[in-house]
C-alpha positions as CSV (number, residue, x, y, z in Angstrom):
1,M,3.4,19.7,-12.9
2,G,6.9,20.4,-11.7
3,R,8.0,22.3,-8.6
4,L,7.7,25.6,-10.4
5,G,4.3,25.0,-11.9
6,W,5.2,23.8,-15.4
7,V,5.3,20.3,-16.9
8,E,8.6,18.7,-16.7
9,P,9.4,16.3,-19.6
10,F,10.7,12.8,-18.9
11,C,11.7,9.8,-20.8
12,K,8.7,7.4,-20.6
13,L,10.9,4.3,-21.4
14,A,13.4,5.2,-18.7
15,Y,10.6,5.8,-16.2
16,R,9.0,2.4,-17.0
17,R,12.3,0.6,-16.6
18,L,13.2,2.4,-13.4
19,H,9.9,1.5,-11.8
20,Q,9.5,-1.8,-13.6
21,I,6.0,-1.1,-14.7
22,S,4.2,-1.7,-18.0
23,N,3.1,0.9,-20.5
24,S,-0.5,0.4,-19.5
25,K,0.3,1.3,-15.9
26,V,1.9,4.5,-17.0
27,F,-1.2,5.3,-19.1
28,H,-3.5,4.7,-16.1
29,I,-1.3,6.9,-13.8
30,A,-1.3,9.7,-16.4
31,E,-5.1,9.3,-16.8
32,Q,-5.6,9.6,-13.0
33,V,-3.3,12.6,-12.8
34,A,-5.2,14.3,-15.7
35,A,-8.5,13.6,-13.9
36,G,-7.1,15.7,-11.0
37,L,-6.9,13.0,-8.4
38,S,-4.7,13.9,-5.4
39,A,-3.7,10.3,-4.9
40,L,-3.8,7.3,-7.2
41,K,-6.6,4.8,-6.9
42,P,-5.5,1.4,-5.7
43,D,-5.6,-1.5,-8.2
44,C,-8.9,-3.3,-7.7
45,R,-8.3,-6.3,-10.0
46,G,-9.5,-9.5,-8.3
47,K,-11.3,-7.7,-5.5
48,H,-14.9,-8.1,-6.7
49,A,-17.3,-10.3,-4.7
50,T,-18.8,-12.2,-7.7
51,R,-17.2,-15.6,-7.2
52,P,-19.8,-18.2,-8.3
53,H,-17.7,-21.2,-7.5
54,R,-16.1,-20.0,-4.3
55,C,-16.3,-22.4,-1.3
56,S,-18.1,-21.1,1.7
57,E,-16.3,-20.9,5.1
58,E,-18.7,-23.5,6.4
59,S,-17.8,-25.9,3.6
60,L,-14.1,-25.4,4.2
61,S,-14.5,-25.9,7.9
62,S,-16.1,-29.3,7.2
63,V,-13.0,-30.2,5.2
64,K,-10.7,-29.1,8.0
65,E,-12.8,-31.1,10.5
66,H,-12.4,-34.2,8.3
67,I,-8.6,-33.7,7.9
68,R,-8.2,-33.3,11.7
69,S,-9.8,-36.7,12.2
70,F,-6.8,-38.4,10.6
71,P,-4.0,-39.5,13.0
72,T,-0.7,-37.6,12.7
73,E,2.8,-38.5,13.6
74,S,6.1,-36.7,14.0
75,S,9.0,-37.3,11.6
76,H,12.3,-38.4,13.1
77,Y,13.9,-36.0,10.6
78,S,12.3,-32.9,12.0
79,R,12.3,-33.6,15.7
80,A,15.5,-31.7,16.3
81,C,14.4,-28.6,14.5
82,N,10.6,-28.6,15.2
83,M,9.2,-31.0,17.7
84,N,5.6,-29.8,17.1
85,R,5.5,-30.4,13.4
86,Q,3.1,-33.2,12.5
87,Y,2.7,-35.3,9.4
88,L,0.0,-37.5,8.0
89,S,0.7,-41.2,7.8
90,S,2.7,-42.2,4.7
91,E,0.1,-44.8,3.9
92,L,-2.5,-42.1,3.5
93,T,-2.7,-40.7,0.0
94,T,-4.7,-37.7,-1.3
95,E,-6.9,-40.1,-3.3
96,K,-7.6,-42.2,-0.2
97,M,-8.4,-39.0,1.8
98,Y,-10.8,-37.8,-0.9
99,K,-12.7,-41.2,-1.0
100,L,-12.9,-41.2,2.8
101,Y,-14.1,-37.6,2.7
102,Q,-16.9,-38.5,0.3
103,D,-18.0,-41.4,2.6
104,W,-17.8,-39.0,5.6
105,C,-20.0,-36.5,3.8
106,S,-22.6,-39.1,2.9
107,Q,-22.7,-40.4,6.5
108,K,-23.0,-36.9,8.0
109,N,-25.4,-35.6,5.3
110,V,-23.0,-32.8,4.4
111,K,-22.6,-31.5,0.9
112,A,-19.2,-32.4,-0.4
113,V,-17.2,-29.2,-1.2
114,C,-15.3,-30.6,-4.2
115,A,-16.7,-32.5,-7.1
116,D,-13.3,-34.0,-8.1
117,L,-10.0,-35.1,-6.8
118,D,-8.1,-32.0,-8.2
119,G,-10.3,-29.6,-6.3
120,W,-9.8,-31.6,-3.1
121,S,-6.1,-31.7,-3.5
122,H,-6.0,-27.9,-4.0
123,I,-8.0,-27.3,-0.9
124,C,-6.1,-29.8,1.3
125,I,-2.5,-29.3,0.2
126,F,-2.2,-25.7,-1.0
127,R,-4.9,-23.9,1.0
128,W,-5.1,-25.4,4.4
129,M,-2.4,-27.8,5.4
130,P,0.9,-27.0,3.7
131,G,2.8,-28.0,6.9
132,T,1.2,-31.4,7.3
133,L,2.4,-33.0,4.1
134,Q,3.7,-36.5,4.1
135,A,7.1,-37.0,5.6
136,Q,10.0,-38.1,3.4
137,L,10.9,-41.8,3.5
138,D,14.4,-43.1,3.9
């Protein structure tokens, strides 16, 4: 409804391009307005709690504990900008870390979080320690 109580026509294509939204989003907005909602419902995609392969916080904390056990060193490149930034040794690869993690889990009788190297790499590099990647070599 417009300001005076009647429906004001608009160009759907211009509206979509102006707000950079898809045709289905305009459809969902129109559907919610027609239902009489005073405010649009938020998008709930990806918000459900049914994640069968999700790692528990306890499992992730064991991975963090294991990674913290590795010695760190500071890079001579970053000392001027950030003296607190730490890197793992350049001799330590993700594959070595994963093998050491498997051994560590068997010694501590802890269930390993990841069944393969790809899952381990994802947890280590992208999820938990993006600032502790290996320093660049000369």
